[in-house]
C-alpha positions as CSV (number, residue, x, y, z in Angstrom):
1,X,127.4,118.4,76.6
2,X,125.6,116.3,74.0
3,X,126.8,113.1,75.6
4,X,125.4,114.3,79.0
5,X,122.0,114.8,77.7
6,X,121.9,111.6,76.1
7,X,122.6,110.0,79.4
8,X,120.4,112.1,81.3
9,X,117.6,111.2,78.7
10,X,118.8,107.6,78.7
11,X,118.8,107.1,82.2
12,X,115.1,108.8,82.7
13,X,113.3,106.3,80.5
14,X,115.1,103.2,82.0
15,X,114.2,104.9,85.5
16,X,110.8,106.1,85.1
17,X,109.3,102.9,83.8
18,X,110.5,101.4,87.1
19,X,108.9,104.1,89.0
20,X,105.5,104.0,87.7
21,X,104.9,100.4,88.2
22,X,106.3,100.7,91.8
23,X,103.8,103.3,92.7
24,X,100.8,101.7,90.7
25,X,101.8,98.1,92.9
26,X,101.8,100.2,96.1
27,X,98.7,101.9,95.4
28,X,96.8,98.4,94.3
29,X,97.7,96.7,97.8
30,X,95.5,97.4,100.6
31,X,96.9,99.2,103.6
32,X,94.6,97.2,106.0
33,X,94.4,93.4,106.1
34,X,90.9,92.2,106.3
35,X,89.4,92.0,109.8
36,X,88.7,88.2,110.7
37,X,85.3,87.3,111.7
38,X,86.1,85.6,114.7
39,X,88.9,86.3,117.1
40,X,90.2,84.2,119.4
41,X,90.1,85.2,123.5
42,X,94.3,85.8,123.0
43,X,93.6,88.4,120.4
44,X,90.6,89.9,122.1
45,X,92.7,90.3,124.9
46,X,95.8,91.7,122.9
47,X,94.1,93.8,120.4
48,X,91.1,95.6,122.8
49,X,93.0,95.9,126.0
50,X,90.6,93.6,127.8
51,X,91.6,91.2,131.0
52,X,90.7,87.6,130.5
53,X,88.3,87.9,133.4
54,X,86.4,90.8,131.7
55,X,85.8,88.7,127.9
56,X,84.5,85.9,130.4
57,X,82.1,88.0,132.4
58,X,81.0,89.4,129.3
59,X,80.3,85.7,128.4
60,X,78.4,84.9,131.7
61,X,76.5,87.9,131.2
62,X,75.1,87.3,127.6
63,X,76.7,90.5,126.2
64,X,78.7,88.5,124.3
65,X,78.3,84.8,122.4
66,X,81.3,82.1,122.9
67,X,82.2,79.9,119.7
68,X,83.9,77.0,120.9
69,X,86.1,75.4,117.8
70,X,88.8,72.1,118.7
71,X,88.9,73.3,122.7
72,X,89.4,76.9,121.7
73,X,87.0,79.5,122.4
74,X,86.4,82.0,120.3
75,X,84.2,85.8,119.8
76,X,82.4,87.5,116.4
77,X,83.8,90.7,116.0
78,X,81.1,91.9,115.3
79,X,79.7,91.3,118.8
80,X,82.8,92.7,120.5
81,X,82.8,96.0,118.8
82,X,79.1,96.8,119.1
83,X,79.8,95.7,122.9
84,X,82.5,98.0,123.4
85,X,80.4,100.6,121.2
86,X,77.0,100.4,123.5
87,X,79.6,100.5,126.5
88,X,81.1,103.9,126.0
89,X,77.8,105.1,125.2
90,X,76.3,104.3,128.8
91,X,79.0,105.1,130.2
92,X,79.1,108.6,128.7
93,X,75.1,108.5,129.8
94,X,75.6,107.6,133.5
95,X,78.1,110.7,133.8
96,X,77.3,113.1,136.3
97,X,78.1,117.0,136.0
98,X,79.3,118.8,138.8
99,X,76.8,120.6,140.8
100,X,76.8,124.3,139.9
101,X,76.2,126.2,143.3
């Protein structure tokens, strides 16, 4: 039995630092990737589930400002999020409740 206790203590001393280090590394790494300042039209389509025509309509109406670089079109992430918030807010305000008789 004494030999078994020695092996148990040895394994605890060997494994504990490995586990502690692994936990520290997992806590220190950011869980979310940093947000990009500009998104391409393709990224906006995928992230916000919008069609290309809806994005370009927002360019035409002035809701979004397009930035051209090397033949590609980019949009400020902040503008997209603000326009999405404004759209949700106005949709809620314009909803009509059913009349009660």
